[in-house]
C-alpha positions as CSV (number, residue, x, y, z in Angstrom):
1,M,-4.7,19.7,-24.4
2,N,-1.1,20.6,-23.4
3,E,1.2,17.8,-23.6
4,M,2.3,16.5,-20.1
5,T,5.9,17.6,-18.9
6,V,8.5,15.4,-17.4
7,E,7.5,16.7,-14.0
8,D,4.0,15.5,-14.7
9,I,5.1,12.0,-15.9
10,R,7.4,11.2,-13.2
11,L,7.1,10.7,-9.4
12,T,9.0,13.0,-7.3
13,G,9.9,13.0,-3.8
14,A,7.2,15.7,-3.0
15,D,4.6,13.5,-5.0
16,A,5.6,10.5,-2.9
17,R,5.2,12.4,0.3
18,A,1.7,14.0,-0.7
19,W,0.7,10.6,-1.7
20,L,1.7,9.1,1.6
21,L,0.0,11.9,3.3
22,A,-3.3,11.2,1.3
23,Y,-3.1,7.7,2.4
24,A,-2.6,8.7,6.1
25,D,-5.6,10.8,5.9
26,R,-7.7,8.0,4.5
27,V,-6.7,5.4,7.1
28,L,-6.9,7.9,10.1
29,R,-10.4,8.8,9.0
30,D,-11.5,5.3,8.3
31,A,-9.4,3.3,10.9
32,A,-12.6,2.1,12.6
33,E,-13.6,0.2,9.3
34,L,-10.2,-1.6,9.3
35,T,-10.4,-2.3,13.0
36,D,-13.9,-3.8,12.7
37,L,-12.9,-6.1,9.8
38,D,-9.8,-7.2,11.7
39,R,-12.1,-7.8,14.9
40,R,-14.1,-10.2,12.8
41,A,-11.3,-11.9,11.2
42,G,-8.2,-11.4,13.5
43,D,-7.1,-9.8,16.6
44,G,-8.6,-6.5,16.2
45,D,-5.7,-4.3,16.2
46,F,-4.8,-3.7,12.6
47,G,-6.6,-0.4,12.2
48,W,-5.1,1.1,15.3
49,N,-1.6,0.0,14.6
50,T,-1.8,1.1,11.1
51,A,-3.2,4.5,12.0
52,A,-0.5,5.0,14.7
53,A,2.2,4.3,12.1
54,L,0.7,6.7,9.7
55,E,0.2,9.4,12.2
56,R,3.9,9.1,12.5
57,V,4.3,9.5,8.8
58,R,2.5,12.8,9.1
59,S,4.7,14.3,11.7
60,A,7.9,13.1,9.7
61,P,10.2,16.0,8.2
62,P,8.6,17.2,5.1
63,D,11.5,17.1,2.8
64,A,11.7,14.2,0.6
65,H,14.1,14.9,-2.2
66,D,13.3,11.7,-4.0
67,P,10.5,8.7,-3.7
68,P,12.7,6.7,-1.5
69,D,13.0,9.4,1.2
70,A,9.3,9.3,1.5
71,F,8.9,5.6,1.5
72,R,11.8,5.2,4.0
73,A,10.0,7.4,6.5
74,A,6.8,5.2,6.1
75,S,8.8,1.9,6.7
76,D,10.3,3.4,9.8
77,A,6.9,4.3,11.0
78,H,5.5,0.7,10.6
79,L,8.4,-1.0,11.8
80,G,8.1,1.0,15.1
81,A,4.3,0.0,15.4
82,G,2.8,-3.0,16.9
83,G,0.9,-6.0,15.5
84,T,1.6,-8.9,13.1
85,S,1.1,-6.8,9.9
86,S,3.2,-3.8,10.7
87,P,6.5,-5.6,9.8
88,L,5.0,-6.7,6.5
89,F,4.2,-3.0,5.8
90,G,7.3,-1.9,6.9
91,L,9.1,-4.2,4.7
92,W,6.8,-3.3,1.8
93,F,7.6,0.5,2.3
94,G,11.4,-0.3,3.1
95,T,11.6,-2.2,-0.2
96,L,9.9,0.7,-2.2
97,A,12.7,2.7,-0.5
98,Q,15.4,0.8,-2.6
99,G,14.1,2.3,-5.7
100,P,16.0,4.9,-7.8
101,A,17.3,8.2,-6.0
102,A,15.6,10.1,-8.7
103,P,12.2,10.8,-10.0
104,W,10.3,7.7,-10.9
105,T,8.8,6.7,-14.3
106,A,5.9,4.5,-14.2
107,Q,8.2,1.6,-15.1
108,D,10.4,2.5,-12.0
109,L,7.3,2.4,-9.8
110,A,6.3,-1.0,-11.3
111,G,9.7,-2.4,-10.6
112,A,9.6,-1.0,-7.1
113,V,6.3,-2.5,-6.3
114,R,7.2,-5.8,-7.8
115,S,10.3,-6.0,-5.6
116,A,8.1,-4.9,-2.5
117,V,5.5,-7.6,-3.2
118,D,8.3,-10.3,-3.8
119,A,9.7,-9.3,-0.3
120,V,6.6,-9.6,1.5
121,R,5.7,-12.9,-0.2
122,R,9.1,-14.2,1.1
123,L,8.6,-13.1,4.5
124,G,5.1,-13.7,5.0
125,G,4.9,-16.8,2.8
126,A,1.4,-16.0,1.5
127,G,0.2,-16.4,-2.0
128,V,-2.8,-15.1,-4.0
129,G,-5.9,-16.8,-2.8
130,Q,-5.1,-17.0,0.8
131,K,-7.0,-14.1,2.1
132,T,-4.0,-11.6,2.8
133,M,-2.7,-8.4,1.7
134,V,-0.8,-10.2,-1.1
135,D,-4.2,-10.6,-2.8
136,A,-4.3,-6.7,-3.4
137,M,-0.5,-6.3,-3.8
138,V,0.1,-8.8,-6.7
139,P,-2.8,-7.4,-9.0
140,A,-1.5,-4.0,-8.4
141,A,1.9,-5.0,-9.4
142,E,0.7,-6.7,-12.4
143,A,-1.4,-3.6,-13.4
144,L,1.7,-1.3,-13.2
145,E,3.8,-3.8,-15.2
146,A,1.1,-3.6,-17.9
147,A,1.1,0.1,-18.2
148,S,2.5,1.8,-21.3
149,P,6.0,3.0,-21.1
150,R,4.8,6.4,-21.8
151,A,2.2,6.4,-19.1
152,S,2.5,8.9,-16.3
153,W,3.1,7.4,-12.8
154,R,-0.3,8.6,-11.6
155,A,-2.1,7.0,-14.6
156,A,-0.3,3.8,-13.9
157,A,-1.1,4.0,-10.1
158,A,-4.8,4.5,-11.1
159,D,-4.8,1.2,-12.9
160,A,-3.1,-0.4,-9.9
161,A,-5.8,1.0,-7.6
162,R,-8.7,-0.5,-9.6
163,A,-6.7,-3.9,-9.7
164,A,-5.9,-3.7,-5.8
165,A,-9.5,-2.8,-5.0
166,E,-10.6,-5.9,-7.0
167,G,-8.1,-7.9,-5.3
168,A,-9.2,-6.7,-2.0
169,E,-12.7,-7.5,-2.7
170,S,-12.0,-10.9,-4.0
171,T,-10.8,-11.9,-0.2
172,R,-14.5,-11.6,1.0
173,D,-15.5,-15.0,0.1
174,M,-12.0,-16.8,0.6
175,L,-11.2,-19.2,3.3
176,A,-8.1,-17.8,4.9
177,R,-5.1,-20.1,4.6
178,R,-2.5,-17.5,6.1
179,G,-2.5,-15.1,8.9
180,R,-4.6,-14.6,12.1
181,A,-7.8,-15.0,9.9
182,S,-6.8,-18.6,9.3
183,Y,-7.3,-19.3,12.9
184,V,-11.1,-18.5,13.0
185,G,-11.8,-20.6,9.7
186,E,-15.3,-20.0,8.4
187,H,-15.9,-17.1,10.6
188,A,-13.8,-14.9,8.5
189,R,-15.7,-15.9,5.4
190,G,-17.6,-12.9,4.1
191,V,-15.0,-10.3,5.6
192,V,-12.7,-8.4,3.2
193,D,-9.1,-8.8,4.6
194,P,-8.2,-5.4,6.2
195,G,-4.6,-5.6,5.1
196,A,-5.7,-6.1,1.4
197,L,-8.1,-3.1,1.9
198,A,-5.4,-0.9,3.1
199,V,-3.2,-1.7,0.2
200,A,-6.1,-0.7,-2.2
201,W,-6.5,2.5,-0.1
202,F,-2.7,3.0,-0.6
203,F,-3.0,3.1,-4.4
204,Q,-6.2,5.0,-4.5
205,A,-4.4,7.7,-2.5
206,A,-2.2,8.3,-5.6
207,A,-5.2,10.3,-7.2
208,H,-5.2,12.8,-4.2
209,D,-4.9,16.5,-4.7
210,R,-3.5,17.1,-1.3
211,A,-0.6,19.6,-1.1
212,P,2.5,18.3,0.7
213,A,2.6,19.4,4.3
């Protein structure tokens, strides 16, 4: 087996753009699932608003010299969308866009994700166990931070994807303490938080084989 090159190990702008395109594909394909979850636990517009934002990501200029370029476009798209979660995702991607203006190591990705999680928690005021997107974001950040310093960014993201998926699933039996789901109380128990699920999909999309468009 050949050793990985620096290009294989580090997240480039083209990689980040392709990652976002794969995420957009997933959300646009399965937006109805997010909408149904939000209809049962919120106001029902999360899938639509997220899909609309990611449609804008797909139509953004394809050139992304470094990861911040790609994530900045995703931030702008979410900040221009409606709903209560779009500003949080806009902040999430906007904080990722403050990472190094160069290809990222797995450690760079971990640092950027941790900063993004902290920013979302400060703005939204949510903690783990309150049935929000934070329940997937925090374990993803922790998994990235636990990755070997010699790991490729994609291997680290795969660990984050597993942790985020488990975090999202954990919201199913929670009683919501923050967000719109907190307004419906027990009616939201048994429903996976759609924001947490979207975060899991984001990290799962890192395993894509979609060519940049």
